[in-house]
C-alpha positions as CSV (number, residue, x, y, z in Angstrom):
1,M,0.0,0.3,0.2
2,T,1.1,3.6,-0.4
3,D,2.6,5.6,2.5
4,R,-0.4,6.4,5.0
5,L,-0.6,9.1,7.7
6,T,0.5,7.9,11.2
7,P,-2.1,8.1,14.2
8,T,-0.6,11.1,15.5
9,Q,-0.9,12.8,11.9
10,I,-4.6,11.6,11.9
11,A,-5.1,12.9,15.2
12,W,-3.7,16.4,14.1
13,R,-5.6,16.5,11.0
14,A,-8.8,15.9,13.1
15,A,-8.0,18.6,15.6
16,Q,-8.0,21.4,12.6
17,D,-11.6,21.1,12.5
18,I,-12.5,21.7,16.2
19,A,-13.8,25.0,16.7
20,D,-12.9,27.3,19.7
21,G,-14.5,27.0,22.6
22,A,-16.2,23.7,21.7
23,Y,-16.9,21.3,24.3
24,V,-15.6,17.9,23.3
25,N,-15.1,14.4,24.5
26,L,-12.5,12.0,22.9
27,G,-12.8,8.8,23.1
28,I,-10.4,6.4,24.8
29,G,-6.9,5.4,23.3
30,F,-6.2,6.7,20.0
31,P,-8.6,9.4,19.7
32,E,-7.1,11.3,23.2
33,M,-4.2,12.1,20.8
34,V,-6.4,14.8,19.5
35,A,-6.2,17.1,22.5
36,R,-2.5,17.6,21.7
37,F,-3.0,19.7,18.5
38,Q,-5.3,22.3,19.2
39,P,-4.7,25.0,16.5
40,P,-3.2,28.2,17.3
41,G,-5.6,30.8,18.8
42,R,-8.3,28.2,19.7
43,A,-9.0,26.4,23.1
44,A,-11.5,23.1,23.4
45,I,-13.0,22.7,26.5
46,F,-12.7,18.6,27.0
47,H,-15.2,16.6,28.9
48,T,-14.4,13.3,30.5
49,E,-17.5,10.6,31.3
50,N,-16.1,9.9,34.7
51,G,-16.7,13.6,35.8
52,I,-14.3,16.3,34.9
53,L,-15.0,19.3,32.5
54,G,-11.9,21.7,31.3
55,F,-9.0,19.6,32.4
56,G,-5.3,20.3,31.1
57,E,-2.9,18.3,29.2
58,A,-1.0,15.3,30.6
59,P,1.5,16.0,33.6
60,P,5.2,15.0,33.3
61,Q,6.0,11.9,33.9
62,G,6.3,11.2,37.6
63,Q,4.4,13.9,38.4
64,E,0.9,12.3,38.2
65,D,-1.5,12.9,40.6
66,W,-3.6,9.5,40.2
67,D,-6.9,11.2,41.8
68,L,-6.9,13.1,38.6
69,I,-7.6,11.2,35.8
70,N,-9.9,10.8,32.5
71,A,-12.1,7.9,31.4
72,G,-9.2,6.1,29.8
73,K,-7.5,6.1,33.5
74,K,-4.6,8.6,32.5
75,A,-3.4,11.2,34.3
76,V,-4.6,14.9,33.5
77,T,-3.9,18.2,34.8
78,L,-6.0,20.8,36.1
79,K,-6.9,24.6,34.4
80,P,-8.4,27.5,35.9
81,G,-11.9,26.9,35.8
82,T,-11.9,23.2,36.0
83,A,-15.2,21.4,37.1
84,F,-15.9,18.3,38.9
85,F,-19.1,16.5,38.9
86,H,-20.5,13.3,39.6
87,H,-20.6,10.5,37.2
88,A,-24.6,10.9,36.6
89,D,-24.4,14.5,36.0
90,S,-21.4,13.9,33.5
91,F,-23.9,11.5,31.4
92,A,-26.6,13.9,31.7
93,M,-24.3,16.6,30.0
94,V,-23.7,14.0,27.3
95,R,-27.4,12.9,26.6
96,G,-28.8,16.4,27.2
97,G,-26.9,17.2,24.0
98,H,-24.5,19.7,25.7
99,L,-21.2,18.4,24.0
100,D,-20.2,19.9,20.6
101,V,-18.4,17.3,19.2
102,A,-17.2,13.4,20.2
103,I,-14.3,12.0,18.1
104,L,-14.1,8.0,18.6
105,G,-12.2,5.2,17.6
106,A,-13.6,2.4,15.1
107,Y,-13.5,-1.1,14.0
108,E,-16.0,-0.3,11.2
109,V,-18.0,2.6,9.7
110,A,-20.7,2.0,7.3
111,E,-22.0,4.6,4.7
112,T,-24.9,4.9,6.5
113,G,-23.1,6.4,9.2
114,D,-23.8,3.3,11.5
115,L,-20.7,2.7,13.8
116,A,-19.1,-0.3,15.5
117,N,-16.4,0.5,17.6
118,W,-16.5,-2.2,20.4
119,S,-16.1,-6.0,20.2
120,T,-17.5,-9.1,22.1
121,G,-14.9,-11.3,20.5
122,P,-11.6,-13.0,22.2
123,K,-9.8,-9.9,22.8
124,G,-13.3,-7.8,23.2
125,V,-14.6,-5.7,26.1
126,P,-17.4,-6.7,28.2
127,A,-19.6,-3.8,27.0
128,V,-20.0,-0.6,24.7
129,G,-19.5,1.9,27.6
130,G,-19.8,5.5,27.4
131,A,-19.4,5.5,23.3
132,M,-23.4,4.5,22.9
133,D,-24.3,7.8,24.9
134,L,-22.0,9.8,23.4
135,V,-22.6,8.9,19.5
136,H,-26.6,10.2,19.9
137,G,-25.7,13.0,22.6
138,A,-23.0,14.7,21.0
139,K,-24.2,17.3,18.4
140,R,-21.3,15.9,15.7
141,V,-19.6,12.6,15.7
142,A,-16.3,12.0,14.0
143,V,-14.1,9.0,13.8
144,I,-10.5,8.5,13.3
145,T,-9.1,5.3,12.2
146,E,-6.7,3.4,10.2
147,H,-8.4,3.2,6.5
148,V,-7.9,-0.6,6.7
149,T,-7.3,-3.6,9.2
150,R,-3.8,-5.1,9.7
151,D,-4.8,-7.8,7.4
152,G,-5.9,-5.3,4.8
153,K,-9.7,-5.6,4.9
154,P,-11.9,-2.6,4.5
155,K,-12.9,-0.6,7.9
156,L,-14.9,1.6,5.7
157,V,-17.8,-0.7,4.6
158,E,-21.5,-0.8,3.1
159,R,-22.9,-2.4,6.4
160,C,-21.2,-3.0,9.7
161,T,-20.9,-6.9,10.7
162,L,-19.7,-6.1,14.3
163,P,-22.1,-5.0,17.3
164,L,-23.2,-1.6,16.9
165,T,-22.4,1.3,18.7
166,G,-24.9,3.6,17.1
167,V,-27.1,3.8,14.1
168,G,-26.6,6.7,11.7
169,C,-24.5,8.6,13.9
170,V,-21.2,9.5,12.1
171,T,-20.9,12.5,10.1
172,R,-17.1,12.5,9.2
173,V,-14.1,10.1,9.0
174,Y,-10.5,10.9,9.3
175,T,-8.3,8.0,8.2
176,S,-4.4,7.1,7.4
177,L,-5.6,7.9,3.6
178,A,-8.3,10.3,3.2
179,V,-11.0,12.3,5.1
180,I,-14.6,11.3,4.3
181,D,-18.0,12.8,5.1
182,I,-21.1,10.8,5.2
183,E,-24.2,12.4,3.7
184,H,-27.4,11.0,2.5
185,G,-26.2,7.3,3.0
186,H,-23.1,7.5,1.0
187,F,-19.2,8.2,1.8
188,V,-18.1,11.7,0.1
189,L,-14.4,12.1,-0.5
190,R,-13.2,15.4,0.9
191,E,-9.5,15.0,1.2
192,K,-7.1,11.9,0.0
193,L,-3.1,11.7,0.1
194,P,-2.0,13.4,-3.1
195,A,0.2,10.2,-4.0
196,L,-2.7,7.9,-3.6
197,S,-5.0,7.6,-6.8
198,L,-8.9,8.0,-6.5
199,D,-9.1,4.1,-7.9
200,A,-6.3,2.8,-5.5
201,L,-8.3,4.4,-2.5
202,Q,-11.5,3.0,-3.8
203,S,-9.8,-0.6,-4.0
204,L,-9.1,-0.2,-0.4
205,T,-12.8,1.1,0.5
206,G,-15.7,-1.3,1.1
207,A,-18.6,0.8,-0.2
208,R,-18.4,3.6,-3.3
209,L,-16.8,6.7,-2.7
210,H,-19.0,9.6,-4.3
211,L,-17.5,13.0,-5.3
212,A,-19.0,16.3,-4.3
213,G,-16.5,18.6,-6.1
214,P,-13.0,18.8,-6.2
215,V,-11.1,16.3,-3.7
216,A,-8.2,18.2,-1.9
217,D,-4.9,17.2,-1.0
218,L,-4.8,15.6,2.4
219,I,-1.7,17.4,3.7
220,V,-0.3,17.3,7.0
221,P,2.9,18.2,9.0
222,E,5.9,15.7,10.2
223,L,4.9,14.5,13.4
């Protein structure tokens, strides 16, 4: 396969679309990296399901306060105005539509916007977790992911085969090869790596890619 973006570069690209002052929840793992790349002049307000709003970056190694962690059990720091609240209040914020953006990882994304980001397989987790609430509570849901699995199978598909996290919830996908919107039940290609042909990208995608005007080059810095 052609060269692809690293996870860090995918996270950088997703961060460029977060508006100043947006209330944002980042999924556990890969999506957490998005917080490192807020564009100059913008400051998102990050929310975590275990009950913190407006926390800061990770502390230096060895200076962690393990009473201050996010939903992924990673240490965070406090910023002026950081708020703490009950777990139930945190989910009331999610379910009440108070989050502007949720950025999650994925096993599969369907052209209809369906999302599968958990699995009950041998290495799966015991439950879907807070993602089920996030995908239907946040005003916008985006996914960051590799374009294909480790064995080369498409992660962007016509229909998900794994248990669903949410139905018709994803609006944009940032992959290692492209930026793709989901509109009217179709994948709409917005950006792709300059060296990658449309035919090559289509061969790695499990559903038809639609065009709605010129496709921009997917350009990211070396990170």
